[in-house]
C-alpha positions in Angstrom: 22.5 13.3 -1.3 24.5 14.3 1.7 24.2 11.9 4.7 22.0 9.5 2.6 24.2 8.1 -0.1 26.8 7.2 2.5 24.3 4.8 4.0 23.4 3.2 0.7 26.9 2.4 -0.6 26.7 -1.0 -2.4 30.4 -1.8 -1.7 29.8 -1.4 2.0 26.6 -3.4 1.8 28.5 -6.2 0.1 31.1 -6.2 2.8 28.5 -6.2 5.6 26.7 -9.1 3.9 29.9 -11.0 3.6 30.6 -10.4 7.3 27.2 -11.7 8.3 27.7 -14.8 6.2 31.0 -15.4 8.0 29.3 -14.9 11.4 26.7 -17.5 10.6 29.0 -19.9 8.7 29.0 -22.6 11.4 25.5 -22.0 12.7 22.9 -24.6 11.9 20.0 -23.1 13.9 18.0 -20.1 12.7 18.3 -16.8 14.4 14.9 -15.1 14.6 15.2 -11.3 14.7 12.2 -9.0 14.8 12.3 -5.6 13.2 9.8 -3.9 15.4 9.4 -0.9 13.2 7.4 -0.9 9.9 10.0 1.5 8.5 12.6 -1.1 8.8 10.3 -3.7 7.2 10.1 -1.6 4.1 13.9 -1.2 3.9 14.3 -4.9 4.3 11.9 -5.6 1.4 12.9 -2.7 -0.8 16.6 -3.7 -0.7 15.9 -7.4 -1.0 17.6 -8.5 2.3 16.3 -12.0 1.7 18.7 -12.3 -1.2 21.8 -11.1 0.7 21.4 -12.6 4.1 22.1 -16.3 4.9 19.0 -18.5 5.2 19.7 -19.0 8.9 18.7 -15.4 9.6 14.9 -15.0 9.7 13.6 -11.4 9.9 10.2 -11.2 11.5 7.9 -8.2 11.2 6.6 -6.8 14.5 3.7 -4.5 15.6 5.6 -1.3 14.9 3.1 0.1 12.4 0.9 2.6 14.3 -1.9 2.4 11.7 -1.8 -1.4 11.7 -2.0 -2.0 15.5 -5.0 0.3 16.1 -8.0 -2.0 16.9 -11.0 -2.0 14.7 -13.2 -0.8 17.6 -11.3 2.5 17.7 -11.7 2.9 13.9 -15.4 2.3 14.3 -15.5 5.0 17.0 -13.6 7.5 14.7 -16.1 6.8 12.0 -19.0 7.4 14.5 -17.4 10.7 15.4 -17.1 11.8 11.7 -20.7 10.9 11.1 -21.9 13.2 13.9 -23.6 16.4 12.9 -21.4 19.5 12.8 -18.1 17.5 13.2 -15.0 17.8 11.0 -12.8 14.8 11.6 -9.1 15.4 10.6 -6.9 12.4 10.0 -3.6 11.4 8.4 -4.1 9.8 4.9 -3.5 6.1 5.8 -6.1 6.0 8.5 -8.8 7.3 6.1 -8.5 4.0 4.1 -8.2 1.5 7.0 -11.3 -0.8 7.1 -13.3 -0.9 10.3 -16.1 -3.4 11.0 -17.9 -4.7 7.8 -15.2 -3.0 5.7 -16.6 0.5 6.5 -13.9 3.2 6.6 -13.5 6.9 7.0 -13.2 7.2 3.2 -16.6 5.5 2.8 -18.1 7.7 5.5 -16.8 10.7 3.6 -18.4 9.4 0.4 -21.6 9.2 2.4 -21.5 12.8 3.4 -19.3 12.9 6.6 -16.8 15.7 6.7 -13.4 14.0 6.8 -10.3 16.0 6.1 -6.9 14.5 5.2 -4.2 16.5 6.8 -0.4 16.3 6.9 0.2 17.6 10.4 -1.8 18.3 13.5 -1.2 22.0 12.9 -3.5 21.7 9.9 -6.3 20.5 12.2 -5.7 23.5 14.5 -6.0 25.9 11.5 -9.2 24.2 10.4 -10.7 24.7 13.8 -9.7 28.4 13.8 -11.2 28.8 10.3 -14.5 27.0 11.2 -15.5 28.3 14.6 -19.1 27.1 14.1 -17.9 23.4 13.6 -16.4 20.9 16.0 -13.0 19.8 14.8 -11.6 16.5 16.0 -8.1 15.3 15.3 -7.7 11.5 15.0 -4.4 11.1 16.8 -2.4 7.9 16.4 1.1 6.8 16.7 3.9 5.8 19.0 6.1 8.1 21.0 7.3 9.8 17.8 4.1 11.5 17.0 2.9 12.1 20.6 4.9 15.4 21.2 3.3 17.2 18.2 -0.2 16.3 19.4 0.8 17.6 22.9 2.0 20.9 21.4 -1.3 21.3 19.5 -3.4 20.6 22.6 -1.4 23.1 24.6 -1.7 25.7 21.8 -5.5 25.1 21.6 -5.7 25.9 25.3 -3.6 29.0 24.9 -5.8 30.2 22.0 -9.0 29.4 23.9 -10.3 27.2 21.1 -13.7 25.8 22.1 -14.2 23.7 19.0 -11.0 21.6 18.9 -10.5 18.2 20.5 -8.3 15.1 20.1 -9.4 11.5 19.8 -6.2 10.1 21.4 -4.7 6.8 20.3 -1.0 7.2 21.1 0.6 4.0 22.2 3.9 3.0 23.9 6.6 0.9 22.3 8.5 -0.8 25.2 5.2 -2.1 26.7 4.3 -3.7 23.4 7.7 -5.4 23.2 7.0 -6.9 26.7 3.5 -8.0 25.5 5.0 -9.8 22.5 7.3 -11.8 24.8 4.6 -12.6 27.4 2.1 -15.5 27.3 -1.3 -14.4 26.0 -4.7 -16.1 26.1 -5.1 -15.8 22.4 -1.5 -16.5 21.3 1.7 -18.1 22.4 4.7 -15.8 22.8 6.8 -15.4 19.7 10.2 -17.1 20.0 12.7 -14.4 19.2 16.5 -14.1 19.6 16.6 -10.3 19.4 15.1 -7.1 18.3 16.1 -4.5 15.7 14.9 -1.5 17.7 12.9 1.4 16.3 14.7 4.6 15.3 12.4 7.5 15.4 10.7 6.4 18.6 14.1 6.0 20.2 15.0 9.6 19.4 12.2 10.6 21.7 12.4 8.0 24.5 16.1 7.1 24.3 17.8 3.8 24.1 17.7 3.3 27.9 13.9 3.0 27.7 14.3 -0.6 26.6 16.5 -1.7 29.4 13.7 -3.2 31.5 12.5 -5.3 28.5 16.0 -6.5 27.6 16.9 -7.4 31.2 13.6 -9.0 32.1 13.4 -11.3 29.0 17.2 -11.5 28.5 17.0 -10.3 24.9 19.5 -8.2 22.9 18.1 -5.1 21.3 20.0 -3.0 18.8 18.6 0.4 17.9 18.9 0.8 14.1 18.7 3.7 11.7 16.5 3.5 8.6 19.0 3.2 5.8 20.0 -0.2 4.4 23.5 -0.1 5.8 22.1 0.9 9.3 19.9 -2.2 9.3 22.7 -4.5 8.0 25.1 -3.3 10.6 22.5 -3.7 13.3 21.9 -7.3 12.2 25.6 -8.0 12.5 25.6 -6.4 16.0 22.7 -8.6 17.0 24.4 -11.8 15.8 27.4 -10.9 17.9 25.2 -10.5 20.9 23.3 -13.7 20.4 26.4 -15.7 19.9 28.0 -14.2 23.0 24.7 -14.9 24.9 24.7 -11.2 25.7 21.5 -9.3 26.4 20.9 -5.6 26.8 20.8 -2.5 24.6 23.3 -1.4 21.9 22.8 1.7 19.8 23.7 1.6 16.1 21.9 4.8 15.4 24.2 7.0 17.4 23.9 10.0 15.0 20.3 10.5 16.3 19.6 8.5 19.4 21.0 9.1 22.9 20.5 7.0 26.1 18.2 9.5 27.6 16.4 10.7 24.5 14.7 14.0 24.1 14.0 15.3 27.6 12.0 18.3 26.5 9.7 16.2 24.4 9.3 13.7 27.3 8.4 16.5 29.7 5.8 17.8 27.2 4.2 14.4 26.9 4.1 14.1 30.7 2.4 17.5 31.0 -0.4 16.9 28.5 -0.9 13.1 28.7 -1.2 10.3 31.3 -1.0 6.6 31.1 -4.3 4.7 30.3 -5.1 1.7 32.6 -5.7 -0.5 29.6 -5.7 -0.3 25.8 -6.5 -2.8 23.0 -3.9 -3.5 20.3 -4.8 -5.3 17.1 -3.0 -8.6 17.3 -1.9 -8.3 20.9 -5.3 -7.8 22.6 -5.7 -5.7 25.8 -2.4 -4.5 27.2 -2.3 -2.6 30.5 -0.5 0.8 30.7 0.3 0.6 27.0 -1.2 3.8 25.7 -1.8 7.5 26.5 -4.8 9.5 27.3 -5.2 13.3 27.7 -4.5 14.6 31.1 -7.3 15.9 33.3 -5.8 19.4 33.1 -6.6 19.3 29.4 -9.9 17.4 29.5 -11.7 20.2 27.6 -9.7 19.0 24.5 -10.4 15.3 24.9 -12.9 14.0 22.3 -13.7 11.1 24.5 -14.9 13.6 27.2 -16.7 15.9 24.8 -18.6 13.3 22.7 -20.5 10.2 23.5 -18.7 7.4 21.7 -20.4 4.1 20.9 -19.1 1.1 22.9 -18.4 -1.3 20.1 -16.6 -4.6 19.6 -14.8 -4.3 16.3 -15.4 -7.1 13.8 -12.2 -8.4 12.1 -12.4 -9.8 8.6 -12.7 -13.5 9.2 -10.0 -14.4 6.6 -7.6 -11.5 7.3 -4.3 -12.5 9.0 -3.2 -9.0 10.0 -3.5 -9.8 13.7 -1.2 -12.8 13.4 1.2 -11.0 11.1 1.5 -8.2 13.7 2.4 -10.8 16.4 5.1 -12.3 14.1 3.3 -15.6 13.8 2.6 -15.3 10.1 4.0 -13.6 7.0 1.8 -11.7 4.4 2.0 -14.5 1.9 0.4 -16.9 4.4 -2.8 -15.0 4.1 -5.2 -16.4 1.4 -6.4 -12.8 0.7 -2.9 -11.4 0.0 -2.6 -10.1 -3.6 -6.0 -11.5 -4.5 -8.9 -9.9 -2.8 -6.6 -7.8 -0.6 -4.4 -5.3 -2.5 -3.3 -1.7 -1.9 -6.2 -0.6 -4.1 -8.7 -2.7 -2.2 -7.3 -3.3 1.3 -9.2 -5.7 3.5 -6.8 -5.3 6.4 -4.7 -2.5 7.9 -1.4 -4.2 7.1 -2.1 -3.6 3.4 -3.0 0.1 3.8 -0.3 1.7 5.8 3.0 2.9 4.4 4.6 0.9 7.2 2.5 -2.2 6.9 4.1 -5.6 6.3 1.6 -6.6 3.6 2.1 -3.3 1.7 5.9 -3.8 1.9 5.8 -7.3 0.7 3.3 -6.5 -2.1 5.4 -3.5 -3.3 8.9 -5.1 -3.3 8.9 -8.9 -2.9 9.3 -10.6 -6.2 7.5 -13.7 -4.9 4.6 -11.4 -3.8 4.4 -10.1 -7.4 3.7 -13.6 -8.7 0.9 -13.9 -6.1 -0.4 -10.5 -7.1 -1.0 -11.6 -10.7 -2.4 -15.1 -10.5 -3.8 -17.0 -13.5 -6.9 -17.7 -11.4 -8.5 -14.3 -10.9 -11.3 -15.3 -8.6 -12.1 -12.8 -6.0 -12.5 -13.9 -2.4 -15.4 -11.9 -1.1 -15.3 -10.4 2.4 
């Protein structure tokens, strides 16, 4: 396939792997590199990077899965919205299966009679609102800067169309702020010791590589923006090794075919028009982080579900044995969780990291050979929630 096969060439991958081994030949310490984005995590597991990288390179999954980092309290509120009379709640597929408190979910709410619609784009939610003028249609908006512009377009279109029955439950979050939070001291966790970041690709197309300069300079960390193909990630790891060994910090862009320093100015202007920064927002695994998320601008308040509906003030209840929060902080790996592959599987997820197509647990379960052994144990006891 044009522009894909070139970045999956096994000969080039072998050469890059050999180069990385040479770079690390005389290194006895372990370089801890975090792939912030869940898309990179799946590439790393799918192409068995653990088998081709030297043992002195440790790749750590970060909180770059938008489904995973959404706190349980916000899921509980979305469920409460769906259960309100006359509401149609529209959501992307992954969010429908993510467990809230007491393992309740939008899927279970739907089974109990709530109107929950799985959609593929926010445009689908707009059409549902137009086709059902007698119902209130709420779009459950999640994601990093990548998915924020389409939500902004939909809100602006709803205003232009004069839709009175369309609103957005906004949960868009900001990537560079989360990177800072990972490296800061928290009350509930120590900062993760990292030597560098494999920076996200799609997010960087929107915000640009320069958006990470403050993080890189403040914490003196190297960040390499990487594409999503296996050769992209391998090359980015090699670039990070060079930066670590030269004690160099800052930003380098491997994904030059899509990412520019300034990013997509038009998309950024649209975001600034329709959204503003929240004072505070909770992240699963990272806790409350100031100025880390978006809310709908006052000029578009008529389309803000948090203004239109009374939402319950809840404290989400995490599953007591689930390690999703620690995995998202980079403190643990999926196999460290005693639920992994036993009580918690893609068919019966007990945590968000096993649900999402970008979740670390889902990636490890799907591709890691060691995970497959855990997934089919001789002792088939079920650990109850």
